[in-house]
N, C-alpha and C positions, 0 to 999 in steps of 0.2 A: 565418130562424133565430129561435129562441125567445129571449126575454129571460132574463137571468141568474136572476131570481127564479122563473122557470118551469122551471129545469133541475134537477129533483128526481131523486135516485137511486131506483130501484124494485127490489124484491126478489121473486124467484120463490117462490111459496108451496110448490111441489113440491120443488125441489132447493136453494133458498137462493141461487141465482145473483143477483148484483146488476148491474143495468144502470146504468152510470155515463155520463151524457151528456158528461162531460168527456173520456171515452176513446172513446166510440162502440162499435162491435162489428166487430172485424177479420174474424171469420168470415163475416159477411153483407156486408162492405164498407160498413158504415154509418159515415160520417165523424164525427170528433170534433165536438162541439157540436150533435149532433142530440138534441133533447128527446124523451123517451119518447113523448109524444103525437104526435110527428111521424114515428114509425117507420111503415113500410109496413104495411098490414093483414095481409099474409101473413108478417110477421116472426115468427120462432120463437126461443125460448131457445137460446143457443149450447151450453148444457150438456145439457139434457134434451129439447129439441125441442118443448116445450109452447108454446101460443099466448100472446100478450101479455096476454090477459084474466086470466091466472093470476098476473100481477105486481101488487104493491101498493106504493104510494109510501112511502118512508121518512120523508118530510116533506111539508108542503103539503096541498092539498085531497085528501080521501079517505084520509089517513094516520091511523095510530093516535095520532100526536102532536097532531092537531087535535081539540080537544074541543068 
């Protein structure tokens, strides 16, 4: 399991869906506490079905908040 500082929320650029690691993803049976980077390669957005590469972190490495 990821460390708390690695548990960033990520938002889908297509539909705005937010993956929250504190909640997981019920649709794909992803348990609570699963960091975004630990999702399976074939994981898809539960709202629009796009792949994980279309998500962007809301904080942390690669986010717009990191300058």
